[in-house]
C-alpha positions, 0 to 999 in steps of 0.5 A: 910889808914896806913900812912908812916909818919903822924902828928896830929894838934889839933884845926886846923880848922882855924888860927895858927892851920891851918897854922901848919897843912899846913906846915906839909902837905907841908913837906910831912906828912899825917895829922889828924886835930882835931876840936871841933865845926866847922866841915865845916871849918875843912873839908874845910882845909882837902880838901885844904891840899889834893888838894895842897899837895897831902897828906892824911888828916883826920878830927876828932871831939875832946874835948881835955879836955875830957880824955875819948875822947882823949883815943878813939881818940888814938885808932881811930888814930892807926886804921886809920893811924897806929903807925908812928906818927912823929909829935904831935902839941898841938894847941887847946886852949881857951882864957878868958880876965878877971881881977884877982878880977872879973874872976869866977871859971868856966872861970878860970877852963875852960881855965886850963882844955883845955889848960893844961889838954888837952895838957897833955892828948894828950901827955900822950896818944900818946907818946907811939907810938913815944917811940916805934919808938924811934923818935918823935917831940912834939910841944906845943903851949904856948903864949907870955903871957906864958912868961910875963903876961898881964892885964886880963890874970890870967887864960890864963897866968897861963895855958901857964906858965904851958905848958912851965913847961910841955914842959921842964919836958917832954923834960927831961923825953923823951929825952932818946927815941929820942923825942924832945919836944919844945914850940911855944909862939906866940904873936899877929897874924892876926887870926880870933880871932885877927881880931874880937878883932880889930873890937870890939876895934880898938883903943886898938888893935892899941895901942898894935901893936904900943907898939911892936918894929916891930909895927905890928901883925904877919902874920899867914904864919910866923908860917911856919918857926918855925914849919919847924925848930922844925921838921927839927932839931934833937938837940933842945929840951925843948925850947920855941921860941916866935915870937912876934915882940919883945913884951916881951922885952919891 
């Protein structure tokens, strides 16, 4: 099916990625959602979006840190959906919590490979569609930890600070093609990952929540508003919006 307009959301089988794909579908975009491991969850998201919003949705298995896989995905996307790519959301990422003095090389490099190289590969190989159309919205997922590091975040903070820099550099380079590049830097939200962490250490998670001025974690659905803003505005680029309940200002 060749689409009149579509978006791509990487890592969208659950959590914030799913919420982002949901918002694109709500706004009338056909969507490609990628996953790395859980095909069943991706298919469930696909069926939900098609049923609720009447758009066309495709699932694609992708390891964003693998350049050759991204190249093949680029060919597949054009063949199945066409060149009217309006929105690219680089959400796929991984997290490791290890202090600077104990983290091993593989852990650090894995995080950088997925979060930095994966974001770069997706942008590098899909931006030509937007350049040809003289239109596009790119949203990179950063993190509140990409604004202010936290204990044990050397790998994750390094990767997300890099994504911030990438966002600004791309915004400068691509503005001449009417492509806006922005980043979302979420704080703690009630994703599967967050709820699993609560089960492991409820006292720690409560302490973190109480240190936030709003004293709660964000709802996944609160992602809708930021995504809607970025895809609706044609005069914002190179910016990072962080919904984190005020965590980074205290």
